N, C-alpha and C positions, 0 to 999 in steps of 0.2 A: 500187591496193591498199597502196602504200607510205604514201601521204598517210593513209589509214585506220589504219594501224598506229601511225603518229605521233600521230593524235588520241589513239588509245586510250592509248598511252603517257603522253601528257600527263596525260590524265584520271586515271591510275593513279597518279600521282607524290603527290597530297594524301592518297589512301587508304593507299599505302604509308608515307608519312610519319607518318599518326596510328597505323597499326599497329606501326610501329616505336617510335614514342615510348611507346604503351600497353606494350609488351612492356619497353622500358627502364626504364620506371617501376615495373613490377612487380617486375623483377629487382632494381631499387635498392631495393626495400622502400618505395616511397611509397605512402601511402593505406591504405585497408582495405575490406573488402568490407562491414563493418558488417551482419553477418546478424542476423536478430531473435533467434536463440537461440545459445548459445554452452556448450562443456563447463563444468561447475563447476569450481572451482580444486581440484586434486589429487583429482578424482573424476570421471574420463571416463565413467562410466557414468550421470551426472546431466547434465541441461542446465539452463540459466537463461536468462530474458530478457536479453539482451546489455546490461550496464550502459552501452554507449557506443553503442547503436544510433540514439540521437536526435542523432548527429553527421551522419546522414543529411539531417536535416532543418533543425537548426540551425546556420546557417552563421555568423550575424553577431552573435549575442546573446553576453552577457558570460559567462551561465552556461548550461549545457546539462543539462536534467533528464535522469532515466533511469528505468526502470520498476522496480517492486518486485523484491526478492530471492526468487523463488519457483521452488524446485528441483523437478525432475520428472525421471522414468527416461529416459535416451536410448532404451531399447527398452520400449515399453509393454507391460506384461503383459496377458492375456486378461482377468484378472479386475478390471483396474484401471478405476475410472470418473474420466474425465478431462476437466475442464472449464477452459475458457480465458474470460479476461476482457478486453475491450477497452473504451478509453475515454480520458478526459481526467484532470484532476488529482483530481476526486470519485471517479472509478473506481478510481484508483491509491491513494485513502485519505489524501490530503493532509488534515492534516497529520501524521498518524500513523504512516503507512509500514509499521509493523510489525503486531503482533498485534491492533490496534484497527481496522484497515483492514476494509471490508465483504467482502472476499474472503477474508481470514484467518477473520473471524468465521463466514462460511458454512463454510469447511472444518471449522472448530469443530462448527459446528450438524450438519453431516451426519455428522460422526465420532461425536457425542454419539448421535445417532439410529440410526446403523449401525455399531456399533463392529468389526464384524468385516469391513467393507468396506475396500478399499484405494481411497482417494480422493486425487486432485491436483487442486487448483486454482491455476491459473498465470495472474498477472496481468501483461498486456503494455501497460497503459495508461500514459501519460506526461503529465505537466503541460503545460498550454498548447497542445495540439495540436488542429487541427480535424478534422472527419470525414475530410479527404484523406488523412490519415495512417493511419487505419483502413483505407482501401481498399489501401494499400501493404502492410499486413500480413497480409492474408487468406491469401495463396498459402501462406506460411510456417507459419501456424497450421493451415491444412488439413493439412499434409504431415505435422503431429504427430499425427493422428487423434484429434481430440477427440470426446467424446460429446455435448458441448453447449459452446456459446459464448453468454456473457453480454455485453450491450452496454450501457454507459450513456455518452452522449454527446451532445452539440448546444449546450453552453452557450459553446463558442469558435468559433462559427462566423464572428463578426465579427473578433475580434481574436487568435485562437490562429494558430499557425503555418499559413500558406497561408489564413487567413481573408480574406474580402472587404475588411475593412478594415484589416487587419493591415500593421504596417511590413515585415513579411517575407511576401510573396505574389508572385504571377505577374501582377499588374495586371489581375485579372479573367479571364485568358486561362487557362482550365483545360486545354487541351491542351498548353500548355507544362509544367504541372505533371505530366500524363502522360508526356511525353518526359522530363523530368528523372528521374522515377521509374524510368521504363525504362532510362535510360542511367546511374544514379548509381553503379553499381558499377564503371564504369569510371575506371581511375586518371587518363586524361586529362581526364575532366569533373571530378574531384575537384581536379586541378590547376588548371583554369580557375575553380573554386568559390573554391579558397583564395586565389587571386590576386586575385579580385574581392572576397573579404572583407579581405584585407589593404589592398587600395587604397580600398575604400569605408569601411572601419572599423567598428566596431559600430555597431548602430543607435543614434540619439540617444535619449538618456534626457531625460525632460522636467525643466525646471529644472536641467540640469547635475547630477543626482544622481550621486555617485560609486560607491554601490552600488545600483543600481536593480532593482526586483523584475522578474520576467517581465512582469507587467501592465502595468508603465510602460514597459518596452522595446518592447512589442508594440503597445501602443495610442497611444502618445503622445497628442498632440492631436486625434486623427482623431475627430471626434463623427459620430455618425450620427442626425440628426435625424428625427423620427416622419414617415412618409410618404415618406422618400427611396428612392430607387430602389435603394439598397444592401440595405435591409431586405429587398425582395423577391428581390434576387439571392442574399442570405444563405439564406433559406429554399429558393430552387430548388436551391442547391448542395448544402445538406444533403440534400434528397430525392435527388438524383443520386447522393452519394456513400453514403448509406445503402441505397439501392436496389442498388448495386453490391457492397456488403457482404452484405446480408441474401440476395440472390439467388445469390450465389456459394455461400454454405452451403447453400442450399436445393438447389442443383445437386449438391453434394457429399454431400447427405443428411445433414447435421448440423443438430440442433435449434437454434434461436437464441432466446434470451430477451433483449428490449429494454426498458429500465426508463424509465418516464415521467420528465421533468425536474422538479425543483423547485427552490426558491431562497427565500432569506429575503425576506417581503414586508413584515412588520411593523416590523422593527427596524433595516432599513438602508434610509435615505432613498435617492431617485434619486441617481445619481452626477453627473449632470449633467442640468439643466433649461434649456431655451430657449424662447423665446416664438414663437408662430407669425408668419409675416411679416404686418404690418399691425397687430399687437397695439399699443395704446396703452400704452407701458411706464410713463409716468407715472401712468395711471389703474390700472394694475396693481400699481406700488409703493404707491400710497396705500392700495389694498385690502388689501395685505399688511399694511401698518403698522397698519390698523383692525383686522384679525385679530390681531394681536400685542397690542394694547391691550386687546381685550377678553378674550384669553387669561389675562391678569394677575388678572381678576376671579375665575375659576375657576368661572363660570357656564356650564356646557357646553351647555344648552339655549340660552342666548343667544348662544354662539358660533356654533352651527350655521348660521343665516341669514347672518351674517356672511361665514363661510367660503365658503358657496354663492355669495355675489355674488362673492367674489374668484375663486372658480372660473369662474364665467360670463364674466369679463373674457377669459379665454383658457383654454377647456376642454383645450387640448393641452399646458398647463404640468404637467409631471412633479410639480413640488414642490408645486403647490396641490391636485392630486389625491391626493397622499400625506398631506397635512395633513388634508384632507376624511376619507379613510379613518381616520387615527389618532382623530380625534374621533368618528366613528362606532362606532370599535370601543370607545371609552371610554364611549359612551353604550349600549353593549349592542346595537348593530345590526349583528350579526355578518355577516349576508349582504351588506348594503350595504357594509359596510367590506371585505370579501373583494373584491367586484367592483371598488372604488376602488383597493385595493392593486394588484390585476391591472392596472388601467388606468395606474397609476403607473409600473408596470415596463414596460409597453408604450411608454410615452412617454419614458422614460430615453434621454437622447442618448448615454450611454456604455453600449450594451447588453451588459454583462458577463453579465446574467442573460437566459436564453433568453426570448424572446417565445413566446406562445401557440402560433405557427404551427410551432415546432418539435415540440411535442408532438402537433400535428394531422399533421404530417410522419410522426411515428414510427407513429401509428396506421394511416395509410393505407398505407404502405410495408410495414409488418409483416403487414397483410391481404393485399397483393399478393403478396408473398415468402414466405407461409407461416410467419412468426415468431410467438412468443408475446409478448404484451404485458404486462409485469410493472408494476402500477400502484404504484410507489413513491411517487408523488406523493400518492395517495390514503391510503397506507399511514401517511405522516408527518401528513397532515392530520387523520387519525382521531383523532390525540390531541393537537393542537395547540389550545390556547384559541380559541374561535371559529372553527376550522377555517382559520385564517391562520397561515402559518409564521413563526417568529422565534426569537429566541436561545436558547429552550429545546431545540431541535434543530439549530440552525446556528450555526456559528462566526462567520461574517461574511455574505458576500453568497451564496454557493453550497455551502460545504463543511459537512456534517453534523459535529456533534460525537459522541461515542462512541454515546449513545443513538440519534442519527439513523443511524449507521453499523449499528448492530444492528438497526434496523427494517428499513433497507435490505436486509441481509443476510437477515432472516427473510422479507421479500416475494419475494425470489428462491428462497430455501429451500422456500417454500410453493408457488410456481409450478413449481418442478423436480418436487415431490412429486406435485402435481395430474397432471402428465403422465404418472406412473408410472415416470419414468425412474430415481427412487431405489429402487423397490421398497416393499416393506412395511417399515415401521419395526421395528427390533429392541427400541427403547426409547422411549418418550415422556418428554421431558425438558420440563418447565414452564417458560415463557419467563423467569420471574423467575430460575431457576436457571441457565439458559443465560446470562443476561446477567451474572450474578455471575461466571461463569467466564471472560468475556472477557480475554484476555490483554494487558491494559493496564497496562504497568509504570510506576511514578513517574517513570522516566527519560522514557519515552515520551510520558508526560502532560506533563512540563515541557518537552520539546524541542516538542511541538505547540502549547505555549503561546507560546514563544519565536517561532516560524514565524509565528503569527496576530498576535502584537504587531508583528512587522515589516511585515506587510501592512497593518494598521489605522494603522500611524504613517507610511505612504507614501501616494503618489498612487495612486488618486484619492479615497482616504478624507480625506487631507488635502492641502491645495494644496501643500505642501512637505513633504519629509522631516523628520520629528521625531525626534531621538535618542532611543533607548529607555532608560528609566531603571531598568532590572531590576537589581535587586540580590540577590547570591548569598547564600541562607540555607541553609548545610548543605550536606552531601557530595552530595546528589543534583541540587540546583542547579548546584554545581561541576561534576559530570560532564557535565550538560546543557549547559553553556556551553563545554565542551572540545569535545564532540560538535559543536555548531553551527558553532564555529570550524574544524573539521576539524584539530583537533590530536589528536583520540582517535578511533580506529574504536568504531563502535556495538557490535560484539561484544566488545571489551576494556573499553568502559564498562560493558557488561552483566555481565561476569564480575566485575568490582570490585563492582558493586551487589548481586549475589548473595552475595559474599563478606561485605561490609558486613551483610547481613540475617542471615546466618548468625552472625556475631559478636555480633549484638544478640539472637540467638535467635528472631528473627521468621521462622519457617520457612515460613509461608504465603506470605510474599512473595518468599523465596528459592525457592520452588518456582515461583512465576508467571515469575520471570526465568528459571529453568531451563527450563520449557515453552516460552516464547516463543523461546528460543534453539534447541531443538529443532525448533519449527515453522520457524524461518528456515533452519536448517541440517540438514536430513533427511540429509545425506551425510557428516555428521561423528559420531564417535562420542563425543568430550568433552561436547557438550551433554546427550548421553544419561546418561553416567556421572554428570554433575551433578545431574540430576532423579533419578536413582536414588538417589545419595548423600543427597539432602534427604528423599526418601520413606523411606529406611532410617531416618534420624534420626526421623522422624515414626512409626516402627513400622509403616509400611504396605508391608510385606515382600514380598507377592505382587506388588504394582505396581512396588515397586524391582527385583525380580527381572526383570521383563519388559524394563526399561529396560538393566538389565546385559546381559541376554543380546542385545538389540538393538545395543548399542554393541559388543559382541564380533563380532558377525555384520557390522556395517559397517566396523568398524577393529579387527581383533583386536589386543590387548595384553595386558600381564602385568596391569594394572589392572582390566580388564574380567573376565578369568579369575578374579582373586583375589576380586573384590567378588561375583561370581556365587557362588563357593564360600562365601565367607564368609555370604552371604545364605541360601543352601541349608541351611548349617550351623544358623543361626539359626531356620530353620523346621523344625527337626528333621528334615532330609533329609540327615543327614552322609554316608551312603553315596554319594548322588549328588554331594556336594561333592568328594569325592575327586578326580574326574576333571579338572574345571576347576583345582583346586589344584595337582595333580601337574603338569599342563600348565603352569601358571605357574612352578613350581619347575624345570621343564626350561629354561625361556625365561630365569629368573632364580635360579639355584641359591642365591645368597647373600643374596638379597633377605629382610630380616627379618620384614617385613610378611607375605610369603607363607609364610614358614615358620612364623610365629605362627598364622596362620588355619589352615594345614595341621595343625598341633599340636593345635588346638582341635577340628577334626574327628576327629583320632585318639583324643582324650579321649572324644568322644562315641561313639565306636566301641568304646572299650574296649582301643585298642592304644596302652597306656600306655608301652611301651619304644619305640615309634616316636614319640611325642609327647616322651618325654625327649630322644631324639636331636634333635629339632627345637629344643627350648628350649635345650639344650648350645650347639648351632650359633649361635643368637640371641646367647647371653650372650658367646660368643667374639668375635663381629663387632660387636656394640653392647650392652654391660653395662647401659646406662641405657635400654634398650627398654621402653616401658610394658607391664607384662604378662608379660615374658619370664619373671621370677623366679615370678609366680602360676602361670605354664604349666608350670614346672619342678617346683614345689610339688604341683600337681596330678597331674603324672605319677607323683610319688613317693608319693601319698596310698595308704591302704590299700584303698579301694574306688573304684569308678567313680563312685559318688554323691558321695563327697567329692571327687573330682576335678572333677566337674561343677559343684559348688558354688564350688570354689575359682576356676574360670575365669570363670563366668557375668558376675560383675562387671565384670572385665577386657574380656571379650568385648563386652559392650554398650558400655564406655567407648571401646573403640578401633575400633568397628565403622565402615565405610567411610571 
C-alpha cells in the first residue's frame, strides 16, 4: 500500500507543478485568454470582435492581422436581426476595411430595404487564415445567438495559417491543431509558445525582405506543383473543416450561407509555373521564343497554332495555358478562353487562388449540412467580359474592388431574402442607387490603393520587393499615408477629412464621412452629432433630428440636447424644443450657445421677456457672440413677427 501511495505521489508531482505554474502565471498577469469578442471601449453594453484575437493563431509572423471593427449589443434584443460573417481576407473586406467591405454594404442594403428593422452584421473574418481558424470560432459565435452566419473561405488552404503548405502549420497533423486550440487558453501553453517564437524567431521572409507581406511570410518558397499529394490534402482538410463549421451551425439551428469562390483569371498570370517531369526544357523554351516572335506581328489567327504547339510540349505548363487563354480571349472565343484560364489556375504552382476542388467541396458539404450555397462566383461572372474575371472587378489575384464587393454583398442579400429570413421589403431600392450610397470615402479609397500597391510591389508578383514611388498630392493623400504608417488613427483622420470637406463646402462628402463613422462606432454619440450637423446644414432637418436624438440616447450631452432643441425650433416645433433646451441650460447654465438657442425658441413662442433675459446673459458673458445682439433686438421688437424676422438669419447662420 505504501509503495502504491509513493507511485501516486510521484505521478502527481508534474501535475501539481503545472497547476501551480498556471496559477502563478495568471496571478502575475501573464498571457491572455484572447476571446473572440470583447466589450467596446467605454461602452460595456456593446461587444466587438477582439482586435487581438489573432494572437491565438499568429505566433511567429511579424504582423498580426485583426478582424473588422463591427460593434453589436452585448444583450441581443428580441427584434434584432443578427448576422455573423466568417472567412479570410476577402470576407474581411481587404483592402477597404470600413464602409466598402461586403459585410458593411450588406448591412446598408438591408437597412435601405428594411428601414424599420434593427440589424447587426458582425464580421469576424481575419486575413491569411485557413479554414482551421473558422472551426475555432464557431462555439463563440453560436453563443451570441446569430440569426444567420455567412461564410466565404477557401483561398488560404495552402498558405494561410495552419494551411497544408504554410510556414506556420502543424506539419500535416490536424490532431495537433485540435489539441492546440483546446489548450490555447492555458497560460502555460502561451508561455511555451512565446518561448518557442522567441527562440525560433519570425518566419523567414523570402529574399530577406525587411517588411514582408503576410503572403511572403507564410508561403516562402513552398511550391505546390500540380498533381502533388499536398493538393489532395488541402481539399480534404477544407472539406473536414467546412463540415465541422456548417454541421455545428446546423445542430444549433442557425441558417448558414456559403459563398462560392472567385479569383482573377484574366489579368493575373500564374504566380509560379513549373515544367512536368520529363519535359524537354530546350524544346519548351524554343517554342516559347517562337510564340514571342509571332506575337510581334500582331496576327492573332497566325499566332494560335504556334501557341498550340508550345502548349503541346507540356500541357501542364501554367504559363503556356494562360497565354493560350489570353489569345483565345482576344480572338473572341470566350468559352474556350474561360476553360484555359481555369486550367492555368489549376496548374499554378503557387496556389494562392483556390482550385476548383474547393468550390466542389463547398457545394457537397453545404448539401450535406443543410447550408445555402450563394453563387457569388456566378454573380461576378455575369457582368465580366466573356464571363472571365479580371481587373474590372478584382484588384489583384483574389480581392474584389468596390464593384466586386457590392456584387458579392448583393448576392448574399438576395440569398437571405429568398429564404424569407428578412421578411417583406418595406422599400425597393434600385441597384444603381444602392451602389451610389456605398460609404467608400476618399481616405479609404486611397489607403486601399496603397495596400494593393504594397502587395503588387512584393513577392510573388515581383521577384524582389520594389520600393513604392507613391507621391503625396493633397490633403487626403497625406492623411492616408499617416494612417498607413500607424501615426494617425483612422477615426481621427476621418474627423479631419470631414472637417476639410465642410470647410470646402462639400457637404455630400462630409456626410459620407460622418455616416461611415456612425456605421463604425454605433456606440458613440459624436459621429451621430457630426452626421446630424451636416444634415442640418443641408436643410434636411427631420433626418438631422433623428441623429441628434440618437446621439443623446447613446451619450447624453449638452450638445445633443442643444442641437435637438435647435432643430425642433427650426422645424417650427418650438414648444417641443423647450424641454431639451432647458435641460441643456440646467447642465450648462452659462453656455452662450444654449442660451441663444433657448432665446430663439422663446421668440418663436412669443415669450419676449424670457428671450430678453437670455440675450442679456449672453452679452454679459460673451459680448461678441454672433447673433446675441440680434436676439436682444428681436426680443425688444414691437411684434412677434418682427422678432422672428430679426432672428431668422442669425438662427440659420449659427445653426449647429
